[in-house]
N, C-alpha and C positions, 0 to 999 in steps of 0.2 A: 848829706852825701855819705856814701858808704866808704869803708876802708879801701885802701889800695890793695891790689893783688899781692904786692910785696909784703905788706903788713899782715895780711892773712897768712901768707906762707911763713913769715917769721914767727907768728904765734903758734902755728902748727908745729914747726920745728922745735920750738921751746917746750911745747907740751909733750912731744914725743921724747925729747931728751930727758925730761923730768920723769916720764913714765918708764923709760928703758931699764933702769936697774931693777925695778920691781918685776917687770915682765921677764927679764933674763933670769932672775932668781926663780920665778914661778916655772919657767920653761926648763931650767936645769933640774928642778925637783921632779917634774913630769918625766923627763928623759931618764933620770936616775931610777925612778920607780918602775917605768915601763919599757925602758930601752928602745929598741927600734920600733916597737909597737906604738910608741907615742906618735910617730909620723902617720900612722894609719888613722888615728883619731884627730890629729891636727896636721893635715898635709901641708899647710902653709907655715908650719912652725909657730913661733911666738907671734907672728903677724896675725894669726887668727884669734888671738885673745880678744874677748869682748870689749875690753877698754881701748885696744888699738883700733878696732873697727868703729867703735863709737867716736873716737877722736877723729878718724878719717871722715866719717859721716858729718860730723859737726862742721868741719872746715869745707867739705864738699858743698854743703848747703850755704855756707857763707859766700863761696865763689858763685854758686847758682844765683843768690840774691844780688851779687854784684853784677852779674851778667844781665839779670832782669832789669836792674836799675839802668844799666847802660842802654838797653833797648828802649825802656820807657823814656829816658831823657832824650834820646835821639828822636823818638817819635814826637815828643813835645816840641823840640826845637824845629823839626822839619815842618810841622803844621803851621807854626807862626800865625800871624794875625789874619792872613788871607786864606788859610786852610788849603783846600784843593786847587785853588786858582794858581798856586805856584808849582803845582806838580808838573813834572816834565819827565824826560827820560832818565832812568837811573844812571848815575855816574859809575863807570867801570871801576874807578878807584875808590871803592867803598872803605870808609874809615871806621866802620863799626868793628870794635875789637871784642870778641867773645872768647873768654878764657877757658881753656880746657882743664878741667879739674885734675885729670890724671897727670898732665904735664907739670902742674904746680905742686901736687901732693905726692907724686911718686917719682917721676923721671928726673926732674931738676933737683930733687933733694940730694942726690949724690954729689952734686957740685957744692951745695950749701952746707951739708952736714954728713960727710963721708962716714962718720961713726954710726949713722942710722942705716947704712947700706943693707945689712942683713935683714933689718926689720922691714924696710920698704920693698926689698926684693921679694918678700913673702906676700906682698899685696898684688897677687897675680890676677885678681878680679876686682872689680869695683863693686863694693857691697851696697849698691843702690838699686832699687827696683822702679818700676813705673806703674802708676795707677791706671784705671781705665781711661782717664782723660790724658794719658801720656805725660803726666807730671811726675817728676822724681819723688820717690818716697823712701 
């Protein structure tokens, strides 16, 4: 069984907290050297640092794996021993919970770790692409 969504978010917050002093020092040096021009190169501020983006991607894919496991487990449970013989109409009250990565990695962070507000506010885009099979990369 995969981690809970709360566990994933907790590790993400811990990793960002650990990374924050180094990233702030790096950003302060960039701004000191380049002034306002730093924002032209780094329009998202220190949120655009490669380690921040790598950390976001790492936990994004953990949530993606959790979602995939949720779907697979539901499919296995629903098939049961009789397979399609038990199929009927879909229940309107679908209990399948697919977690939204941005909710857990950006938006709800402000409640969990207000000191990371400036950092996560810079994550104004999700640094994830899609391959030709529409799988996240």
